[in-house]
N, CA, C and O atoms as a GROMACS GRO file, in nm:
protein
  532
    1MET      N    1  -3.327   1.744  -0.669
    1MET     CA    2  -3.188   1.769  -0.698
    1MET      C    3  -3.164   1.760  -0.847
    1MET      O    4  -3.237   1.696  -0.922
    2THR      N    5  -3.061   1.827  -0.885
    2THR     CA    6  -3.036   1.855  -1.029
    2THR      C    7  -2.958   1.713  -1.082
    2THR      O    8  -2.881   1.657  -1.004
    3ASP      N    9  -2.975   1.671  -1.185
    3ASP     CA   10  -2.884   1.530  -1.242
    3ASP      C   11  -2.735   1.604  -1.223
    3ASP      O   12  -2.658   1.542  -1.150
    4GLU      N   13  -2.691   1.719  -1.275
    4GLU     CA   14  -2.558   1.766  -1.249
    4GLU      C   15  -2.500   1.739  -1.087
    4GLU      O   16  -2.394   1.679  -1.068
    5LYS      N   17  -2.563   1.780  -1.004
    5LYS     CA   18  -2.552   1.768  -0.851
    5LYS      C   19  -2.526   1.606  -0.804
    5LYS      O   20  -2.430   1.562  -0.742
    6LEU      N   21  -2.650   1.533  -0.856
    6LEU     CA   22  -2.647   1.399  -0.828
    6LEU      C   23  -2.528   1.323  -0.900
    6LEU      O   24  -2.472   1.232  -0.840
    7ILE      N   25  -2.488   1.358  -1.025
    7ILE     CA   26  -2.364   1.285  -1.066
    7ILE      C   27  -2.252   1.344  -1.014
    7ILE      O   28  -2.160   1.263  -0.998
    8GLU      N   29  -2.229   1.449  -0.984
    8GLU     CA   30  -2.099   1.518  -0.902
    8GLU      C   31  -2.093   1.446  -0.760
    8GLU      O   32  -1.989   1.415  -0.702
    9ILE      N   33  -2.199   1.428  -0.722
    9ILE     CA   34  -2.186   1.368  -0.564
    9ILE      C   35  -2.145   1.214  -0.581
    9ILE      O   36  -2.057   1.165  -0.512
   10LEU      N   37  -2.211   1.148  -0.671
   10LEU     CA   38  -2.156   0.983  -0.707
   10LEU      C   39  -2.045   0.992  -0.742
   10LEU      O   40  -1.963   0.920  -0.684
   11GLU      N   41  -2.005   1.069  -0.831
   11GLU     CA   42  -1.861   1.074  -0.904
   11GLU      C   43  -1.749   1.079  -0.774
   11GLU      O   44  -1.653   1.006  -0.753
   12GLU      N   45  -1.794   1.182  -0.706
   12GLU     CA   46  -1.684   1.204  -0.586
   12GLU      C   47  -1.703   1.053  -0.490
   12GLU      O   48  -1.593   1.009  -0.456
   13ALA      N   49  -1.782   0.998  -0.458
   13ALA     CA   50  -1.809   0.893  -0.336
   13ALA      C   51  -1.742   0.765  -0.453
   13ALA      O   52  -1.672   0.678  -0.402
   14THR      N   53  -1.760   0.760  -0.561
   14THR     CA   54  -1.701   0.639  -0.665
   14THR      C   55  -1.547   0.682  -0.657
   14THR      O   56  -1.478   0.584  -0.631
   15HIS      N   57  -1.484   0.786  -0.670
   15HIS     CA   58  -1.339   0.827  -0.655
   15HIS      C   59  -1.302   0.765  -0.528
   15HIS      O   60  -1.219   0.674  -0.528
   16ALA      N   61  -1.349   0.802  -0.434
   16ALA     CA   62  -1.317   0.794  -0.296
   16ALA      C   63  -1.312   0.635  -0.252
   16ALA      O   64  -1.225   0.574  -0.190
   17GLY      N   65  -1.435   0.590  -0.308
   17GLY     CA   66  -1.413   0.448  -0.272
   17GLY      C   67  -1.304   0.378  -0.360
   17GLY      O   68  -1.245   0.282  -0.309
   18CYS      N   69  -1.276   0.414  -0.473
   18CYS     CA   70  -1.143   0.341  -0.553
   18CYS      C   71  -1.038   0.380  -0.502
   18CYS      O   72  -0.955   0.289  -0.500
   19ILE      N   73  -0.993   0.492  -0.451
   19ILE     CA   74  -0.890   0.501  -0.387
   19ILE      C   75  -0.877   0.426  -0.263
   19ILE      O   76  -0.773   0.361  -0.250
   20ALA      N   77  -0.978   0.423  -0.154
   20ALA     CA   78  -0.991   0.333  -0.075
   20ALA      C   79  -0.947   0.194  -0.098
   20ALA      O   80  -0.839   0.152  -0.059
   21GLY      N   81  -1.035   0.123  -0.164
   21GLY     CA   82  -1.011  -0.012  -0.246
   21GLY      C   83  -0.862  -0.018  -0.278
   21GLY      O   84  -0.815  -0.116  -0.221
   22ASP      N   85  -0.768   0.050  -0.349
   22ASP     CA   86  -0.653   0.032  -0.398
   22ASP      C   87  -0.568   0.070  -0.299
   22ASP      O   88  -0.455   0.023  -0.310
   23SER      N   89  -0.588   0.141  -0.207
   23SER     CA   90  -0.479   0.174  -0.083
   23SER      C   91  -0.487   0.046   0.007
   23SER      O   92  -0.387   0.037   0.079
   24ILE      N   93  -0.548  -0.023   0.019
   24ILE     CA   94  -0.572  -0.137   0.141
   24ILE      C   95  -0.514  -0.242   0.088
   24ILE      O   96  -0.533  -0.267  -0.031
   25THR      N   97  -0.439  -0.317   0.161
   25THR     CA   98  -0.371  -0.438   0.135
   25THR      C   99  -0.437  -0.573   0.238
   25THR      O  100  -0.419  -0.595   0.358
   26PRO      N  101  -0.517  -0.646   0.139
   26PRO     CA  102  -0.569  -0.755   0.189
   26PRO      C  103  -0.487  -0.853   0.252
   26PRO      O  104  -0.369  -0.830   0.227
   27VAL      N  105  -0.504  -0.958   0.326
   27VAL     CA  106  -0.427  -1.054   0.377
   27VAL      C  107  -0.468  -1.175   0.298
   27VAL      O  108  -0.582  -1.220   0.288
   28PRO      N  109  -0.350  -1.224   0.237
   28PRO     CA  110  -0.379  -1.345   0.128
   28PRO      C  111  -0.444  -1.447   0.190
   28PRO      O  112  -0.420  -1.480   0.306
   29MET      N  113  -0.538  -1.505   0.110
   29MET     CA  114  -0.582  -1.657   0.154
   29MET      C  115  -0.517  -1.770   0.111
   29MET      O  116  -0.479  -1.768  -0.006
   30SER      N  117  -0.493  -1.876   0.183
   30SER     CA  118  -0.443  -1.975   0.130
   30SER      C  119  -0.537  -2.075   0.116
   30SER      O  120  -0.614  -2.102   0.208
   31VAL      N  121  -0.540  -2.146  -0.013
   31VAL     CA  122  -0.640  -2.243  -0.044
   31VAL      C  123  -0.556  -2.364  -0.027
   31VAL      O  124  -0.439  -2.352  -0.062
   32ASP      N  125  -0.600  -2.495   0.027
   32ASP     CA  126  -0.511  -2.609   0.025
   32ASP      C  127  -0.599  -2.748   0.009
   32ASP      O  128  -0.688  -2.784   0.086
   33SER      N  129  -0.564  -2.803  -0.086
   33SER     CA  130  -0.617  -2.933  -0.120
   33SER      C  131  -0.506  -3.052  -0.106
   33SER      O  132  -0.390  -3.019  -0.080
   34PRO      N  133  -0.537  -3.176  -0.121
   34PRO     CA  134  -0.448  -3.253  -0.105
   34PRO      C  135  -0.353  -3.257  -0.201
   34PRO      O  136  -0.390  -3.278  -0.317
   35GLY      N  137  -0.215  -3.238  -0.174
   35GLY     CA  138  -0.096  -3.214  -0.286
   35GLY      C  139  -0.091  -3.062  -0.339
   35GLY      O  140   0.013  -3.032  -0.398
   36TYR      N  141  -0.176  -2.976  -0.327
   36TYR     CA  142  -0.197  -2.869  -0.395
   36TYR      C  143  -0.228  -2.752  -0.304
   36TYR      O  144  -0.325  -2.756  -0.229
   37ARG      N  145  -0.129  -2.625  -0.311
   37ARG     CA  146  -0.170  -2.525  -0.243
   37ARG      C  147  -0.175  -2.397  -0.318
   37ARG      O  148  -0.070  -2.377  -0.380
   38TYR      N  149  -0.260  -2.309  -0.330
   38TYR     CA  150  -0.228  -2.169  -0.378
   38TYR      C  151  -0.283  -2.055  -0.307
   38TYR      O  152  -0.380  -2.071  -0.233
   39PHE      N  153  -0.235  -1.955  -0.321
   39PHE     CA  154  -0.283  -1.819  -0.246
   39PHE      C  155  -0.360  -1.718  -0.335
   39PHE      O  156  -0.322  -1.679  -0.446
   40VAL      N  157  -0.461  -1.685  -0.279
   40VAL     CA  158  -0.530  -1.542  -0.338
   40VAL      C  159  -0.484  -1.445  -0.292
   40VAL      O  160  -0.520  -1.420  -0.177
   41ILE      N  161  -0.394  -1.355  -0.352
   41ILE     CA  162  -0.347  -1.238  -0.320
   41ILE      C  163  -0.473  -1.113  -0.253
   41ILE      O  164  -0.448  -1.028  -0.168
   42ASP      N  165  -0.611  -1.134  -0.322
   42ASP     CA  166  -0.695  -1.029  -0.295
   42ASP      C  167  -0.716  -1.085  -0.149
   42ASP      O  168  -0.759  -0.990  -0.082
   43GLY      N  169  -0.705  -1.180  -0.082
   43GLY     CA  170  -0.786  -1.237   0.036
   43GLY      C  171  -0.920  -1.328   0.011
   43GLY      O  172  -0.943  -1.399  -0.087
   44VAL      N  173  -0.994  -1.309   0.112
   44VAL     CA  174  -1.101  -1.366   0.098
   44VAL      C  175  -1.226  -1.304   0.000
   44VAL      O  176  -1.231  -1.185  -0.031
   45CYS      N  177  -1.309  -1.390  -0.037
   45CYS     CA  178  -1.410  -1.354  -0.156
   45CYS      C  179  -1.516  -1.300  -0.096
   45CYS      O  180  -1.539  -1.338   0.019
   46GLY      N  181  -1.588  -1.220  -0.146
   46GLY     CA  182  -1.714  -1.188  -0.107
   46GLY      C  183  -1.784  -1.056  -0.172
   46GLY      O  184  -1.746  -1.016  -0.282
   47PHE      N  185  -1.873  -1.001  -0.111
   47PHE     CA  186  -1.928  -0.894  -0.195
   47PHE      C  187  -1.950  -0.786  -0.095
   47PHE      O  188  -1.926  -0.803   0.025
   48ALA      N  189  -2.008  -0.649  -0.158
   48ALA     CA  190  -2.040  -0.541  -0.071
   48ALA      C  191  -2.123  -0.452  -0.151
   48ALA      O  192  -2.125  -0.462  -0.274
   49TRP      N  193  -2.197  -0.360  -0.084
   49TRP     CA  194  -2.299  -0.278  -0.144
   49TRP      C  195  -2.356  -0.175  -0.048
   49TRP      O  196  -2.365  -0.198   0.072
   50ILE      N  197  -2.389  -0.082  -0.095
   50ILE     CA  198  -2.432   0.059  -0.020
   50ILE      C  199  -2.586   0.070  -0.013
   50ILE      O  200  -2.646   0.088  -0.120
   51ASN      N  201  -2.660   0.061   0.111
   51ASN     CA  202  -2.791   0.104   0.092
   51ASN      C  203  -2.822   0.247   0.131
   51ASN      O  204  -2.760   0.302   0.221
   52ILE      N  205  -2.923   0.310   0.060
   52ILE     CA  206  -2.962   0.449   0.099
   52ILE      C  207  -3.118   0.439   0.085
   52ILE      O  208  -3.180   0.397  -0.013
   53PRO      N  209  -3.165   0.485   0.198
   53PRO     CA  210  -3.306   0.522   0.173
   53PRO      C  211  -3.369   0.566   0.095
   53PRO      O  212  -3.358   0.689   0.098
   54ALA      N  213  -3.459   0.518  -0.010
   54ALA     CA  214  -3.526   0.574  -0.104
   54ALA      C  215  -3.617   0.713  -0.081
   54ALA      O  216  -3.649   0.788  -0.173
   55HIS      N  217  -3.644   0.728   0.027
   55HIS     CA  218  -3.757   0.848   0.064
   55HIS      C  219  -3.714   0.953   0.060
   55HIS      O  220  -3.803   1.036   0.072
   56GLN      N  221  -3.582   1.010   0.044
   56GLN     CA  222  -3.545   1.125   0.055
   56GLN      C  223  -3.417   1.160  -0.018
   56GLN      O  224  -3.361   1.074  -0.087
   57GLY      N  225  -3.371   1.277  -0.007
   57GLY     CA  226  -3.235   1.311  -0.085
   57GLY      C  227  -3.181   1.248  -0.212
   57GLY      O  228  -3.240   1.252  -0.320
   58ILE      N  229  -3.076   1.194  -0.191
   58ILE     CA  230  -2.998   1.132  -0.328
   58ILE      C  231  -3.065   1.011  -0.318
   58ILE      O  232  -3.090   0.993  -0.437
   59GLY      N  233  -3.111   0.915  -0.260
   59GLY     CA  234  -3.166   0.796  -0.259
   59GLY      C  235  -3.307   0.820  -0.337
   59GLY      O  236  -3.343   0.730  -0.414
   60ARG      N  237  -3.382   0.925  -0.325
   60ARG     CA  238  -3.505   0.931  -0.385
   60ARG      C  239  -3.483   1.000  -0.528
   60ARG      O  240  -3.570   0.985  -0.613
   61ALA      N  241  -3.375   1.070  -0.553
   61ALA     CA  242  -3.337   1.108  -0.688
   61ALA      C  243  -3.292   0.981  -0.760
   61ALA      O  244  -3.325   0.964  -0.877
   62ILE      N  245  -3.234   0.911  -0.707
   62ILE     CA  246  -3.189   0.750  -0.772
   62ILE      C  247  -3.306   0.672  -0.815
   62ILE      O  248  -3.316   0.616  -0.924
   63ALA      N  249  -3.391   0.674  -0.726
   63ALA     CA  250  -3.536   0.589  -0.747
   63ALA      C  251  -3.611   0.627  -0.827
   63ALA      O  252  -3.685   0.548  -0.887
   64LYS      N  253  -3.613   0.789  -0.854
   64LYS     CA  254  -3.695   0.840  -0.937
   64LYS      C  255  -3.604   0.792  -1.088
   64LYS      O  256  -3.662   0.727  -1.175
   65ARG      N  257  -3.504   0.819  -1.098
   65ARG     CA  258  -3.438   0.757  -1.227
   65ARG      C  259  -3.446   0.639  -1.263
   65ARG      O  260  -3.445   0.613  -1.384
   66ILE      N  261  -3.456   0.537  -1.168
   66ILE     CA  262  -3.496   0.382  -1.176
   66ILE      C  263  -3.608   0.382  -1.239
   66ILE      O  264  -3.611   0.333  -1.352
   67ARG      N  265  -3.722   0.434  -1.182
   67ARG     CA  266  -3.873   0.471  -1.240
   67ARG      C  267  -3.893   0.484  -1.380
   67ARG      O  268  -3.964   0.422  -1.459
   68GLN      N  269  -3.796   0.601  -1.395
   68GLN     CA  270  -3.801   0.669  -1.520
   68GLN      C  271  -3.776   0.548  -1.616
   68GLN      O  272  -3.860   0.520  -1.702
   69GLN      N  273  -3.680   0.490  -1.604
   69GLN     CA  274  -3.613   0.404  -1.688
   69GLN      C  275  -3.693   0.262  -1.715
   69GLN      O  276  -3.686   0.196  -1.819
   70ALA      N  277  -3.762   0.233  -1.609
   70ALA     CA  278  -3.846   0.103  -1.597
   70ALA      C  279  -3.899   0.091  -1.737
   70ALA      O  280  -3.908   0.196  -1.800
   71ASP      N  281  -3.940  -0.028  -1.801
   71ASP     CA  282  -4.012  -0.059  -1.885
   71ASP      C  283  -4.112  -0.158  -1.826
   71ASP      O  284  -4.074  -0.254  -1.761
   72PRO      N  285  -4.246  -0.131  -1.851
   72PRO     CA  286  -4.375  -0.184  -1.770
   72PRO      C  287  -4.372  -0.356  -1.860
   72PRO      O  288  -4.412  -0.462  -1.812
   73SER      N  289  -4.322  -0.337  -1.972
   73SER     CA  290  -4.361  -0.442  -2.076
   73SER      C  291  -4.248  -0.550  -2.049
   73SER      O  292  -4.247  -0.662  -2.101
   74SER      N  293  -4.166  -0.508  -1.972
   74SER     CA  294  -4.024  -0.598  -1.950
   74SER      C  295  -4.039  -0.706  -1.842
   74SER      O  296  -4.110  -0.673  -1.748
   75ASP      N  297  -3.987  -0.826  -1.838
   75ASP     CA  298  -4.007  -0.931  -1.770
   75ASP      C  299  -3.920  -0.918  -1.634
   75ASP      O  300  -3.924  -0.994  -1.537
   76ASN      N  301  -3.836  -0.796  -1.653
   76ASN     CA  302  -3.794  -0.766  -1.542
   76ASN      C  303  -3.832  -0.612  -1.471
   76ASN      O  304  -3.759  -0.539  -1.403
   77TYR      N  305  -3.961  -0.593  -1.508
   77TYR     CA  306  -3.994  -0.477  -1.458
   77TYR      C  307  -3.984  -0.448  -1.326
   77TYR      O  308  -4.017  -0.547  -1.260
   78GLY      N  309  -3.942  -0.321  -1.234
   78GLY     CA  310  -3.935  -0.305  -1.104
   78GLY      C  311  -3.801  -0.356  -1.075
   78GLY      O  312  -3.766  -0.338  -0.958
   79ARG      N  313  -3.710  -0.420  -1.158
   79ARG     CA  314  -3.574  -0.463  -1.130
   79ARG      C  315  -3.462  -0.395  -1.208
   79ARG      O  316  -3.341  -0.417  -1.208
   80GLN      N  317  -3.524  -0.318  -1.265
   80GLN     CA  318  -3.431  -0.225  -1.379
   80GLN      C  319  -3.329  -0.130  -1.280
   80GLN      O  320  -3.358  -0.094  -1.165
   81ASP      N  321  -3.225  -0.103  -1.339
   81ASP     CA  322  -3.128  -0.024  -1.295
   81ASP      C  323  -3.091   0.094  -1.328
   81ASP      O  324  -3.134   0.113  -1.442
   82TRP      N  325  -3.020   0.208  -1.281
   82TRP     CA  326  -3.006   0.311  -1.316
   82TRP      C  327  -2.852   0.327  -1.288
   82TRP      O  328  -2.821   0.355  -1.172
   83ASN      N  329  -2.731   0.309  -1.403
   83ASN     CA  330  -2.581   0.333  -1.356
   83ASN      C  331  -2.562   0.226  -1.239
   83ASN      O  332  -2.514   0.271  -1.134
   84GLY      N  333  -2.588   0.121  -1.242
   84GLY     CA  334  -2.563   0.026  -1.129
   84GLY      C  335  -2.628   0.041  -1.012
   84GLY      O  336  -2.577  -0.016  -0.916
   85TRP      N  337  -2.740   0.110  -0.990
   85TRP     CA  338  -2.827   0.119  -0.881
   85TRP      C  339  -2.935   0.023  -0.929
   85TRP      O  340  -2.967  -0.008  -1.043
   86ARG      N  341  -2.988  -0.019  -0.798
   86ARG     CA  342  -3.122  -0.105  -0.800
   86ARG      C  343  -3.198  -0.070  -0.696
   86ARG      O  344  -3.153  -0.027  -0.590
   87ARG      N  345  -3.341  -0.091  -0.726
   87ARG     CA  346  -3.437  -0.055  -0.616
   87ARG      C  347  -3.452  -0.198  -0.544
   87ARG      O  348  -3.459  -0.307  -0.600
   88ASP      N  349  -3.457  -0.168  -0.387
   88ASP     CA  350  -3.510  -0.288  -0.313
   88ASP      C  351  -3.631  -0.266  -0.250
   88ASP      O  352  -3.646  -0.180  -0.163
   89SER      N  353  -3.713  -0.337  -0.288
   89SER     CA  354  -3.836  -0.302  -0.235
   89SER      C  355  -3.876  -0.355  -0.112
   89SER      O  356  -3.981  -0.322  -0.059
   90TYR      N  357  -3.789  -0.446  -0.059
   90TYR     CA  358  -3.776  -0.499   0.085
   90TYR      C  359  -3.752  -0.384   0.190
   90TYR      O  360  -3.824  -0.355   0.286
   91LEU      N  361  -3.662  -0.337   0.158
   91LEU     CA  362  -3.591  -0.244   0.258
   91LEU      C  363  -3.643  -0.081   0.233
   91LEU      O  364  -3.634   0.010   0.314
   92GLY      N  365  -3.688  -0.077   0.123
   92GLY     CA  366  -3.723   0.051   0.079
   92GLY      C  367  -3.609   0.140   0.070
   92GLY      O  368  -3.605   0.257   0.109
   93SER      N  369  -3.520   0.073   0.015
   93SER     CA  370  -3.390   0.154  -0.040
   93SER      C  371  -3.350   0.124  -0.162
   93SER      O  372  -3.394   0.034  -0.233
   94VAL      N  373  -3.251   0.213  -0.190
   94VAL     CA  374  -3.161   0.198  -0.321
   94VAL      C  375  -3.040   0.133  -0.313
   94VAL      O  376  -2.969   0.186  -0.227
   95ILE      N  377  -2.978   0.024  -0.377
   95ILE     CA  378  -2.865  -0.035  -0.358
   95ILE      C  379  -2.782  -0.044  -0.447
   95ILE      O  380  -2.818  -0.083  -0.558
   96PHE      N  381  -2.661  -0.012  -0.426
   96PHE     CA  382  -2.530   0.004  -0.532
   96PHE      C  383  -2.446  -0.092  -0.492
   96PHE      O  384  -2.380  -0.083  -0.389
   97TRP      N  385  -2.442  -0.212  -0.589
   97TRP     CA  386  -2.341  -0.310  -0.563
   97TRP      C  387  -2.218  -0.269  -0.610
   97TRP      O  388  -2.208  -0.212  -0.718
   98VAL      N  389  -2.101  -0.300  -0.522
   98VAL     CA  390  -1.968  -0.283  -0.544
   98VAL      C  391  -1.895  -0.389  -0.682
   98VAL      O  392  -1.841  -0.499  -0.670
   99SER      N  393  -1.910  -0.334  -0.768
   99SER     CA  394  -1.839  -0.413  -0.875
   99SER      C  395  -1.702  -0.412  -0.890
   99SER      O  396  -1.641  -0.497  -0.956
  100TYR      N  397  -1.655  -0.323  -0.834
  100TYR     CA  398  -1.485  -0.305  -0.855
  100TYR      C  399  -1.420  -0.409  -0.747
  100TYR      O  400  -1.469  -0.449  -0.641
  101PHE      N  401  -1.297  -0.440  -0.806
  101PHE     CA  402  -1.205  -0.530  -0.730
  101PHE      C  403  -1.232  -0.689  -0.728
  101PHE      O  404  -1.227  -0.764  -0.630
  102ASN      N  405  -1.260  -0.717  -0.849
  102ASN     CA  406  -1.315  -0.861  -0.854
  102ASN      C  407  -1.384  -0.905  -0.729
  102ASN      O  408  -1.473  -0.834  -0.684
  103GLN      N  409  -1.344  -1.039  -0.657
  103GLN     CA  410  -1.394  -1.071  -0.560
  103GLN      C  411  -1.342  -1.048  -0.422
  103GLN      O  412  -1.382  -1.108  -0.322
  104SER      N  413  -1.239  -0.948  -0.426
  104SER     CA  414  -1.180  -0.911  -0.292
  104SER      C  415  -1.273  -0.847  -0.191
  104SER      O  416  -1.298  -0.727  -0.205
  105TYR      N  417  -1.320  -0.906  -0.101
  105TYR     CA  418  -1.414  -0.850   0.011
  105TYR      C  419  -1.363  -0.747   0.075
  105TYR      O  420  -1.428  -0.643   0.088
  106THR      N  421  -1.223  -0.764   0.129
  106THR     CA  422  -1.158  -0.642   0.187
  106THR      C  423  -1.178  -0.526   0.112
  106THR      O  424  -1.233  -0.427   0.159
  107ARG      N  425  -1.130  -0.537  -0.020
  107ARG     CA  426  -1.129  -0.415  -0.101
  107ARG      C  427  -1.263  -0.345  -0.152
  107ARG      O  428  -1.281  -0.226  -0.178
  108LYS      N  429  -1.335  -0.433  -0.156
  108LYS     CA  430  -1.484  -0.400  -0.184
  108LYS      C  431  -1.568  -0.364  -0.075
  108LYS      O  432  -1.680  -0.318  -0.097
  109MET      N  433  -1.512  -0.385   0.076
  109MET     CA  434  -1.579  -0.304   0.196
  109MET      C  435  -1.522  -0.169   0.200
  109MET      O  436  -1.582  -0.064   0.226
  110ALA      N  437  -1.374  -0.189   0.164
  110ALA     CA  438  -1.318  -0.043   0.187
  110ALA      C  439  -1.376   0.046   0.090
  110ALA      O  440  -1.393   0.160   0.135
  111PHE      N  441  -1.418   0.026  -0.049
  111PHE     CA  442  -1.485   0.096  -0.123
  111PHE      C  443  -1.595   0.140  -0.069
  111PHE      O  444  -1.607   0.263  -0.064
  112ALA      N  445  -1.690   0.066  -0.022
  112ALA     CA  446  -1.815   0.033   0.038
  112ALA      C  447  -1.851   0.163   0.149
  112ALA      O  448  -1.941   0.247   0.142
  113ARG      N  449  -1.727   0.140   0.270
  113ARG     CA  450  -1.716   0.252   0.352
  113ARG      C  451  -1.691   0.371   0.300
  113ARG      O  452  -1.770   0.462   0.324
  114ALA      N  453  -1.598   0.391   0.232
  114ALA     CA  454  -1.539   0.542   0.174
  114ALA      C  455  -1.660   0.598   0.094
  114ALA      O  456  -1.690   0.714   0.122
  115PHE      N  457  -1.737   0.531  -0.005
  115PHE     CA  458  -1.846   0.562  -0.075
  115PHE      C  459  -1.962   0.628   0.018
  115PHE      O  460  -2.023   0.733  -0.003
  116ALA      N  461  -1.978   0.528   0.139
  116ALA     CA  462  -2.105   0.598   0.224
  116ALA      C  463  -2.050   0.709   0.297
  116ALA      O  464  -2.123   0.805   0.319
  117LYS      N  465  -1.956   0.709   0.329
  117LYS     CA  466  -1.866   0.829   0.380
  117LYS      C  467  -1.916   0.951   0.326
  117LYS      O  468  -1.982   1.035   0.388
  118VAL      N  469  -1.875   0.956   0.193
  118VAL     CA  470  -1.900   1.072   0.110
  118VAL      C  471  -2.042   1.112   0.116
  118VAL      O  472  -2.081   1.227   0.137
  119LEU      N  473  -2.117   1.007   0.096
  119LEU     CA  474  -2.261   1.050   0.096
  119LEU      C  475  -2.299   1.092   0.228
  119LEU      O  476  -2.367   1.194   0.214
  120GLN      N  477  -2.287   1.060   0.358
  120GLN     CA  478  -2.279   1.096   0.498
  120GLN      C  479  -2.231   1.242   0.479
  120GLN      O  480  -2.301   1.336   0.517
  121ASP      N  481  -2.136   1.258   0.432
  121ASP     CA  482  -2.071   1.376   0.438
  121ASP      C  483  -2.134   1.515   0.401
  121ASP      O  484  -2.116   1.632   0.436
  122HIS      N  485  -2.233   1.432   0.296
  122HIS     CA  486  -2.294   1.507   0.223
  122HIS      C  487  -2.501   1.537   0.280
  122HIS      O  488  -2.600   1.586   0.226
  123GLY      N  489  -2.473   1.480   0.397
  123GLY     CA  490  -2.610   1.475   0.511
  123GLY      C  491  -2.689   1.366   0.460
  123GLY      O  492  -2.810   1.375   0.476
  124GLU      N  493  -2.633   1.244   0.390
  124GLU     CA  494  -2.737   1.142   0.354
  124GLU      C  495  -2.712   1.009   0.440
  124GLU      O  496  -2.612   0.975   0.503
  125ILE      N  497  -2.832   0.947   0.422
  125ILE     CA  498  -2.812   0.833   0.542
  125ILE      C  499  -2.758   0.730   0.438
  125ILE      O  500  -2.819   0.699   0.336
  126ALA      N  501  -2.634   0.678   0.476
  126ALA     CA  502  -2.576   0.578   0.369
  126ALA      C  503  -2.530   0.453   0.454
  126ALA      O  504  -2.477   0.471   0.564
  127ARG      N  505  -2.548   0.343   0.412
  127ARG     CA  506  -2.498   0.222   0.490
  127ARG      C  507  -2.405   0.082   0.423
  127ARG      O  508  -2.454  -0.011   0.359
  128PRO      N  509  -2.291   0.098   0.454
  128PRO     CA  510  -2.200   0.009   0.368
  128PRO      C  511  -2.244  -0.137   0.415
  128PRO      O  512  -2.263  -0.137   0.537
  129ASN      N  513  -2.266  -0.261   0.357
  129ASN     CA  514  -2.300  -0.372   0.384
  129ASN      C  515  -2.209  -0.469   0.299
  129ASN      O  516  -2.162  -0.432   0.191
  130GLY      N  517  -2.183  -0.608   0.358
  130GLY     CA  518  -2.122  -0.696   0.295
  130GLY      C  519  -2.141  -0.838   0.326
  130GLY      O  520  -2.227  -0.860   0.411
  131ARG      N  521  -2.083  -0.931   0.279
  131ARG     CA  522  -2.102  -1.086   0.310
  131ARG      C  523  -1.977  -1.160   0.248
  131ARG      O  524  -1.934  -1.124   0.138
  132LEU      N  525  -1.930  -1.242   0.303
  132LEU     CA  526  -1.836  -1.333   0.254
  132LEU      C  527  -1.891  -1.413   0.191
  132LEU      O  528  -2.002  -1.451   0.228
  133ASN      N  529  -1.829  -1.469   0.069
  133ASN     CA  530  -1.864  -1.581  -0.021
  133ASN      C  531  -1.801  -1.709   0.019
  133ASN      O  532  -1.822  -1.811  -0.046
   0.00000   0.00000   0.00000
């Protein structure tokens, strides 16, 4: 896969994710303590990410770029990233952590689902994941 094609697909996926995250309205979360209450407009807090197998297609192309960028003399060798992507040796995949939308789990998951959908439309295996904080 050429660099141009890879960047084009990832930009398309990021754009779709941003639109999805912006267009969803989270249910506000109420935080209560004795004598004090405030609301978190973005809803519950959490994380989201997208897993893509690193042995084929886009995942393989991203893993290759991570390897090319890795510095064997670094303390973080093997944990280097490429444009926000990281290699996960346990699952044999590459992971994109959703860094958009502050801590809003709802918005981050909307981003992850839309991002994964674009990759799936291009014939890739992509799994959106998340967890509450």
